RODO-2510 file (C-alpha; in nm, 4 decimals, decimal comma):
residues 373
     n   res          X          Y          Z
     1     x     5,4831     5,6043     2,4419
     2     x     5,5070     5,4254     2,0921
     3     x     5,4744     5,0847     2,2745
     4     x     5,1726     5,1966     2,4626
     5     x     4,9946     5,2849     2,1413
     6     x     5,0969     4,9896     1,9456
     7     x     4,9817     4,7917     2,2773
     8     x     4,6377     4,9851     2,2598
     9     x     4,5992     4,9289     1,8771
    10     x     4,6430     4,5666     1,8844
    11     x     4,4137     4,5181     2,1453
    12     x     4,1652     4,7270     1,9617
    13     x     4,2277     4,5121     1,6478
    14     x     4,1716     4,1698     1,8575
    15     x     3,8534     4,2962     2,0143
    16     x     3,7152     4,3875     1,6756
    17     x     3,8277     4,0507     1,5078
    18     x     3,6743     3,8795     1,8087
    19     x     3,3385     4,0905     1,7764
    20     x     3,3262     4,0119     1,4135
    21     x     3,3596     3,6509     1,4638
    22     x     3,0969     3,6647     1,6904
    23     x     2,8694     3,8136     1,4587
    24     x     2,9548     3,5708     1,1977
    25     x     2,8762     3,2788     1,4049
    26     x     2,5361     3,4232     1,5393
    27     x     2,4463     3,4763     1,1587
    28     x     2,5389     3,1183     1,0676
    29     x     2,3611     2,9820     1,3302
    30     x     2,0299     3,1673     1,2448
    31     x     2,0456     3,0721     0,8776
    32     x     2,0656     2,7060     0,9653
    33     x     1,7940     2,7312     1,2062
    34     x     1,5847     2,8811     0,9590
    35     x     1,7089     2,6774     0,6504
    36     x     1,4077     2,4687     0,4981
    37     x     1,3863     2,2114     0,2576
    38     x     1,1057     2,2482    -0,0307
    39     x     0,8634     2,0259     0,1895
    40     x     0,9018     2,2692     0,4850
    41     x     1,1584     2,0900     0,6940
    42     x     1,3316     2,2917     0,9388
    43     x     1,6953     2,2254     0,9535
    44     x     1,8657     2,2013     1,3310
    45     x     1,9914     2,5306     1,4940
    46     x     2,3092     2,5504     1,5339
    47     x     2,4306     2,3827     1,2090
    48     x     2,6752     2,5836     1,0055
    49     x     2,5317     2,4912     0,6412
    50     x     2,2239     2,3196     0,5072
    51     x     2,2759     1,9839     0,4512
    52     x     2,1964     1,8476     0,0980
    53     x     1,8688     1,6400     0,1256
    54     x     1,8990     1,2613    -0,0007
    55     x     1,7681     0,9124     0,0614
    56     x     1,7721     0,8240     0,3752
    57     x     1,8367     1,1606     0,5547
    58     x     1,7004     1,1547     0,9041
    59     x     1,5143     1,4572     1,0806
    60     x     1,7355     1,6581     1,2562
    61     x     1,8018     1,6024     1,6346
    62     x     1,6206     1,8224     1,8754
    63     x     1,2484     1,8922     1,8639
    64     x     1,0357     1,6169     1,7361
    65     x     0,8706     1,7222     1,3625
    66     x     0,5217     1,6923     1,4112
    67     x     0,2912     1,6111     1,1099
    68     x    -0,0667     1,5475     1,0420
    69     x    -0,1415     1,2954     0,7795
    70     x    -0,4922     1,2072     0,6283
    71     x    -0,5448     0,8731     0,5055
    72     x    -0,8692     0,7977     0,3345
    73     x    -0,9331     0,4507     0,3016
    74     x    -1,1430     0,2811     0,0208
    75     x    -1,3473     0,0489     0,2422
    76     x    -1,3392    -0,0170     0,6111
    77     x    -1,7018    -0,1255     0,6832
    78     x    -1,7248    -0,4246     0,4234
    79     x    -1,3649    -0,5297     0,4054
    80     x    -1,1782    -0,5823     0,7273
    81     x    -0,8628    -0,6347     0,5191
    82     x    -0,8205    -0,2616     0,4958
    83     x    -0,7812    -0,2457     0,8671
    84     x    -0,4564    -0,3948     0,8100
    85     x    -0,3585    -0,0644     0,6307
    86     x    -0,4308     0,1189     0,9568
    87     x    -0,2236    -0,1175     1,1609
    88     x     0,0639    -0,0657     0,9106
    89     x     0,0554     0,2864     0,9232
    90     x     0,0826     0,2924     1,3017
    91     x     0,3457     0,0324     1,2784
    92     x     0,5482     0,2628     1,0805
    93     x     0,5163     0,5322     1,3457
    94     x     0,6102     0,3018     1,6234
    95     x     0,9215     0,1565     1,4499
    96     x     1,0522     0,4873     1,3240
    97     x     0,8975     0,7672     1,5179
    98     x     1,1739     0,7983     1,7680
    99     x     1,4584     0,7071     1,5510
   100     x     1,3628     0,9713     1,2692
   101     x     1,2728     1,2152     1,5629
   102     x     0,8814     1,2606     1,4248
   103     x     0,5485     1,2518     1,5518
   104     x     0,2576     1,1753     1,3042
   105     x    -0,1330     1,2535     1,4064
   106     x    -0,2920     1,0284     1,1444
   107     x    -0,6685     1,0805     1,0305
   108     x    -0,8408     0,7742     0,9170
   109     x    -1,1490     0,8212     0,7006
   110     x    -1,3538     0,5412     0,5383
   111     x    -1,4896     0,5998     0,2037
   112     x    -1,7088     0,3018     0,2121
   113     x    -1,6264     0,2295    -0,1727
   114     x    -1,8340     0,5955    -0,2500
   115     x    -1,6547     0,8439    -0,4716
   116     x    -1,8482     1,1172    -0,3258
   117     x    -1,7737     1,0195     0,0265
   118     x    -1,3891     0,9890    -0,0723
   119     x    -1,3810     1,3272    -0,2160
   120     x    -1,5615     1,4711     0,0798
   121     x    -1,3165     1,3101     0,3049
   122     x    -1,0148     1,4376     0,1069
   123     x    -1,1769     1,8177     0,1543
   124     x    -1,2071     1,7627     0,5315
   125     x    -0,8415     1,6700     0,5670
   126     x    -0,7447     1,9629     0,3700
   127     x    -0,9723     2,1915     0,5666
   128     x    -0,8109     2,0292     0,9134
   129     x    -0,4455     2,1082     0,7683
   130     x    -0,3318     1,7981     0,6884
   131     x     0,0606     1,8013     0,5988
   132     x     0,0127     1,5402     0,3293
   133     x    -0,2390     1,2651     0,2437
   134     x    -0,2218     0,9096     0,1710
   135     x    -0,5248     0,7987    -0,0695
   136     x    -0,6463     0,4567    -0,1094
   137     x    -0,9013     0,5503    -0,4054
   138     x    -1,2768     0,4582    -0,4348
   139     x    -1,2216     0,4136    -0,8116
   140     x    -1,0010     0,4346    -1,0932
   141     x    -0,9792     0,8322    -1,1844
   142     x    -1,2511     1,0340    -1,0031
   143     x    -0,9861     1,1785    -0,7366
   144     x    -0,7528     1,2906    -0,9881
   145     x    -0,8968     1,6365    -1,0542
   146     x    -0,8909     1,6845    -0,6748
   147     x    -0,5600     1,5781    -0,6230
   148     x    -0,4326     1,8105    -0,8944
   149     x    -0,5801     2,1001    -0,7421
   150     x    -0,4459     2,0408    -0,3863
   151     x    -0,0899     1,9206    -0,5078
   152     x    -0,0990     2,2723    -0,6982
   153     x    -0,1482     2,4188    -0,3293
   154     x     0,1446     2,2341    -0,1876
   155     x    -0,0177     1,9321    -0,0338
   156     x     0,1614     1,6102    -0,1601
   157     x    -0,0642     1,3025    -0,2092
   158     x     0,0697     0,9295    -0,2084
   159     x    -0,1718     0,6572    -0,3784
   160     x    -0,2084     0,3201    -0,2539
   161     x    -0,3442    -0,0121    -0,3689
   162     x    -0,5629     0,1020    -0,6390
   163     x    -0,3546     0,2678    -0,9559
   164     x    -0,5259     0,5612    -1,1291
   165     x    -0,6139     0,5410    -1,4908
   166     x    -0,4541     0,8790    -1,6189
   167     x    -0,5173     1,0224    -1,9659
   168     x    -0,2350     1,2111    -1,9927
   169     x     0,1064     1,2538    -1,7941
   170     x    -0,0138     1,5755    -1,6589
   171     x    -0,2657     1,3697    -1,4765
   172     x     0,0021     1,1988    -1,2537
   173     x     0,0621     1,4574    -0,9401
   174     x     0,0900     1,2057    -0,6933
   175     x     0,4488     1,1522    -0,5241
   176     x     0,4349     0,7551    -0,5980
   177     x     0,1934     0,4729    -0,6053
   178     x     0,2162     0,2011    -0,3338
   179     x     0,0505    -0,1285    -0,4355
   180     x     0,0815    -0,4806    -0,4930
   181     x     0,1534    -0,6030    -0,8312
   182     x    -0,1978    -0,7362    -0,9203
   183     x    -0,0782    -0,9486    -1,2072
   184     x     0,1848    -1,0966    -0,9686
   185     x    -0,0923    -1,2002    -0,7041
   186     x    -0,2606    -1,3697    -1,0156
   187     x     0,0555    -1,5369    -1,1124
   188     x     0,1285    -1,6778    -0,7410
   189     x    -0,2023    -1,8163    -0,7813
   190     x    -0,1723    -1,9767    -1,1019
   191     x     0,1650    -2,1382    -0,9927
   192     x    -0,0008    -2,2949    -0,7008
   193     x    -0,2840    -2,4183    -0,9375
   194     x    -0,0149    -2,5742    -1,1553
   195     x     0,1505    -2,7626    -0,8776
   196     x    -0,1948    -2,9603    -0,8088
   197     x    -0,2657    -2,9961    -1,1840
   198     x     0,0639    -3,1768    -1,1959
   199     x    -0,0569    -3,4335    -0,9778
   200     x    -0,3629    -3,4970    -1,2340
   201     x    -0,1650    -3,5999    -1,5270
   202     x    -0,4594    -3,3931    -1,7658
   203     x    -0,3484    -3,2294    -2,0992
   204     x    -0,6424    -2,9937    -2,0758
   205     x    -0,7567    -2,9109    -1,7149
   206     x    -1,0340    -2,6764    -1,6660
   207     x    -1,0001    -2,3885    -1,4127
   208     x    -1,2325    -2,1120    -1,3138
   209     x    -1,1365    -1,7643    -1,2127
   210     x    -1,4308    -1,5728    -1,0595
   211     x    -1,3228    -1,1818    -1,1383
   212     x    -1,4793    -0,8282    -0,9940
   213     x    -1,5512    -0,6381    -1,3113
   214     x    -1,6425    -0,3209    -1,1047
   215     x    -1,2687    -0,3201    -0,9990
   216     x    -1,1572    -0,2751    -1,3620
   217     x    -0,8162    -0,3293    -1,4233
   218     x    -0,7238    -0,4473    -1,0828
   219     x    -0,9279    -0,7830    -1,1374
   220     x    -0,8119    -0,8079    -1,5083
   221     x    -0,4684    -0,8125    -1,3998
   222     x    -0,5271    -1,0913    -1,1370
   223     x    -0,7233    -1,2963    -1,3966
   224     x    -0,4440    -1,2298    -1,6916
   225     x    -0,1696    -1,3321    -1,4096
   226     x    -0,3423    -1,6493    -1,3190
   227     x    -0,4391    -1,7581    -1,6616
   228     x    -0,0987    -1,6994    -1,8203
   229     x     0,0799    -1,9107    -1,5320
   230     x    -0,1564    -2,1894    -1,6058
   231     x    -0,1173    -2,1847    -1,9816
   232     x     0,2701    -2,1631    -1,9563
   233     x     0,2094    -2,4978    -1,7898
   234     x    -0,0823    -2,6358    -1,9823
   235     x    -0,1591    -2,4806    -2,3116
   236     x    -0,4629    -2,7087    -2,3777
   237     x    -0,6051    -2,5948    -2,0333
   238     x    -0,9646    -2,4544    -2,0368
   239     x    -0,9480    -2,1389    -1,8272
   240     x    -1,2821    -1,9778    -1,7681
   241     x    -1,3639    -1,6352    -1,6398
   242     x    -1,6935    -1,5286    -1,4854
   243     x    -1,7324    -1,2022    -1,3577
   244     x    -1,9199    -1,1558    -1,0251
   245     x    -2,1629    -0,8291    -1,1206
   246     x    -2,3479    -0,8572    -0,7789
   247     x    -2,2650    -0,7600    -0,4578
   248     x    -1,9169    -0,8778    -0,4644
   249     x    -1,9492    -1,1060    -0,1325
   250     x    -1,9456    -1,4620    -0,0899
   251     x    -2,3324    -1,4757    -0,1519
   252     x    -2,3534    -1,3082    -0,4784
   253     x    -2,0361    -1,5596    -0,5811
   254     x    -2,2342    -1,8834    -0,4236
   255     x    -2,5463    -1,7868    -0,6561
   256     x    -2,2899    -1,7315    -0,9450
   257     x    -2,1110    -2,0423    -0,9020
   258     x    -2,4299    -2,2485    -0,8782
   259     x    -2,5123    -2,1480    -1,2488
   260     x    -2,1402    -2,2215    -1,3275
   261     x    -2,1928    -2,5749    -1,1778
   262     x    -2,5102    -2,6541    -1,4054
   263     x    -2,2933    -2,5788    -1,7022
   264     x    -1,9507    -2,7293    -1,6055
   265     x    -1,9285    -3,0868    -1,5812
   266     x    -1,5898    -3,1066    -1,4153
   267     x    -1,3680    -2,8299    -1,2685
   268     x    -1,0491    -2,8776    -1,1499
   269     x    -0,9364    -2,5405    -0,9756
   270     x    -1,1220    -2,2251    -0,8678
   271     x    -0,9748    -1,9114    -0,7937
   272     x    -1,0997    -1,5311    -0,8019
   273     x    -1,0428    -1,1482    -0,7267
   274     x    -1,0630    -1,2151    -0,3721
   275     x    -1,1418    -1,4378    -0,0971
   276     x    -1,5262    -1,3382    -0,0689
   277     x    -1,5713    -1,4669    -0,4616
   278     x    -1,3446    -1,8021    -0,3850
   279     x    -1,5262    -1,8838    -0,0279
   280     x    -1,8849    -1,8281    -0,1982
   281     x    -1,7747    -2,0637    -0,4950
   282     x    -1,6744    -2,3344    -0,2220
   283     x    -1,9891    -2,3002    -0,0395
   284     x    -2,1912    -2,3757    -0,3592
   285     x    -1,9637    -2,6752    -0,4477
   286     x    -1,9758    -2,7929    -0,1230
   287     x    -2,3608    -2,7797    -0,1238
   288     x    -2,3628    -2,9643    -0,4508
   289     x    -2,1282    -3,2256    -0,3613
   290     x    -1,8731    -3,1153    -0,6189
   291     x    -1,5724    -3,3196    -0,4435
   292     x    -1,3355    -3,2704    -0,7355
   293     x    -1,2808    -2,8903    -0,7248
   294     x    -0,9930    -2,7291    -0,5333
   295     x    -0,9668    -2,3572    -0,4340
   296     x    -0,7270    -2,0959    -0,3815
   297     x    -0,7615    -1,7561    -0,2328
   298     x    -0,6293    -1,4325    -0,2710
   299     x    -0,6049    -1,1718    -0,0329
   300     x    -0,6387    -1,2782     0,3195
   301     x    -0,9292    -1,4528     0,5024
   302     x    -0,9572    -1,6348     0,8253
   303     x    -1,1623    -1,8806     0,7344
   304     x    -0,9494    -1,9722     0,4467
   305     x    -0,6350    -1,9945     0,6647
   306     x    -0,8317    -2,1934     0,9269
   307     x    -0,9081    -2,4408     0,6554
   308     x    -0,6007    -2,4857     0,5341
   309     x    -0,4124    -2,5165     0,9047
   310     x    -0,6887    -2,7811     0,9807
   311     x    -0,6047    -2,9842     0,6493
   312     x    -0,9139    -2,9452     0,4323
   313     x    -0,7855    -3,0830     0,1281
   314     x    -1,0475    -2,8759    -0,0767
   315     x    -0,7907    -2,5505    -0,0096
   316     x    -0,4489    -2,5669    -0,2167
   317     x    -0,3357    -2,1993    -0,0807
   318     x    -0,4085    -1,8548     0,0247
   319     x    -0,1983    -1,5979    -0,1887
   320     x    -0,1329    -1,3228     0,0731
   321     x    -0,1996    -0,9716    -0,0147
   322     x    -0,0821    -0,8219     0,3048
   323     x    -0,2384    -0,4994     0,4202
   324     x     0,0116    -0,4291     0,6753
   325     x     0,2934    -0,3858     0,4259
   326     x     0,0805    -0,1638     0,2205
   327     x     0,0109     0,0710     0,5307
   328     x     0,3430     0,0730     0,6543
   329     x     0,4993     0,1417     0,2948
   330     x     0,2849     0,4120     0,2144
   331     x     0,3444     0,6079     0,5524
   332     x     0,7338     0,5552     0,4587
   333     x     0,6650     0,7201     0,1306
   334     x     0,4810     0,9984     0,2983
   335     x     0,7700     1,0629     0,5320
   336     x     1,0293     1,0804     0,2773
   337     x     0,8255     1,3208     0,0816
   338     x     0,7467     1,5560     0,3479
   339     x     1,0577     1,5421     0,5728
   340     x     1,3239     1,4261     0,3359
   341     x     1,1750     1,5955     0,0330
   342     x     1,2733     1,3102    -0,1780
   343     x     1,1749     1,2332    -0,5292
   344     x     1,0307     0,8921    -0,5187
   345     x     1,0048     0,6488    -0,8188
   346     x     0,6655     0,6375    -0,9939
   347     x     0,6123     0,3174    -0,7918
   348     x     0,6908     0,2032    -0,4703
   349     x     0,8026    -0,1560    -0,4468
   350     x     0,6577    -0,4048    -0,2280
   351     x     0,7485    -0,7547    -0,1276
   352     x     0,6469    -1,0320    -0,3538
   353     x     0,2997    -1,2052    -0,2799
   354     x     0,3341    -1,5421    -0,0308
   355     x     0,1366    -1,8242    -0,0956
   356     x     0,0283    -1,9910     0,2482
   357     x    -0,0122    -2,3521     0,2216
   358     x    -0,0535    -2,6650     0,4505
   359     x     0,3211    -2,7019     0,4407
   360     x     0,4131    -2,3630     0,5433
   361     x     0,1459    -2,1997     0,7406
   362     x     0,3196    -2,2613     1,0621
   363     x     0,5612    -1,9873     0,9606
   364     x     0,2903    -1,7385     0,9619
   365     x     0,1683    -1,5442     1,3042
   366     x    -0,2102    -1,5251     1,1177
   367     x    -0,3833    -1,5856     1,4381
   368     x    -0,2733    -1,2411     1,5471
   369     x    -0,3506    -1,0560     1,2329
   370     x    -0,6086    -0,8448     1,3706
   371     x    -0,7302    -0,7319     1,0051
   372     x    -0,8333    -1,0901     0,9117
   373     x    -1,2115    -1,1151     0,8421
***
């Protein structure tokens, strides 16, 4: 009888332990399934504990994480260069969507270089329930109050291309800035100018840089980079800055250059804020028969690259500002914020700019760059 009672008690205790173990497993599984990062990413069901979020973590296996990301672009109508930003966003998803188990619905909007249009686009993106917004601003500061409002409501921003002019540290509410080093672009162009100037054996060469005052610090940084590179090699060089306050296109730059040519008897190298400025200057020089002048473009232009490939000796180089890289890295940054809940550095580093010349243009697949214009 005692043996029977002992056996019965043993079976009861075993059953109780099994039931308790089953309850613990169920509770643990539910907790893991419901655990979320601060960005709202659900952890995979069945995990025994939440994993610490860190750089490079991938979205858990299972159903794809679905995100809606708004991308407000400064200018798609006048500058096809920004089409490359769209290509870069889509390229990131193509290369990483399956690997990182994420699906992204992009909303692309053109601000047409207008502040109010930009702000309206952002409002519409918030209203359409975008999880995060990548902003390529129309100016240096107008979007800051709007970003502060929506970041406070839990919608992260990544700022691209155009660094914001902040009045205090409290203005910096975006997760990171993704942009090319504007001074480095100018420096690269200046270095290409120096290579040519070295062949002239002149102590005091003359260089012209056409800036774009409405672009503010962006244009100033490019000019300062160009100027510093030239003066480092030629301290007695005459580096002239002329600001295009007109439309900022080839026609306005040509008109500006026509006036400069009346004043300057000799110019060795011309560079500028972007290709529109330099091509306009080139057209003016050709029309007036100024054969001594060489040109260096910045950004990426199909005509400039075509001239370089065909051996037009007036063009020394095209300093590439790759918009595809810009869109790709901005998307990568937003993914890390939304899915990995990462704290990103103040600036998201991009590769150093390339100088495309007659000697290396064969290394670039530029004829397949859909954004060139």
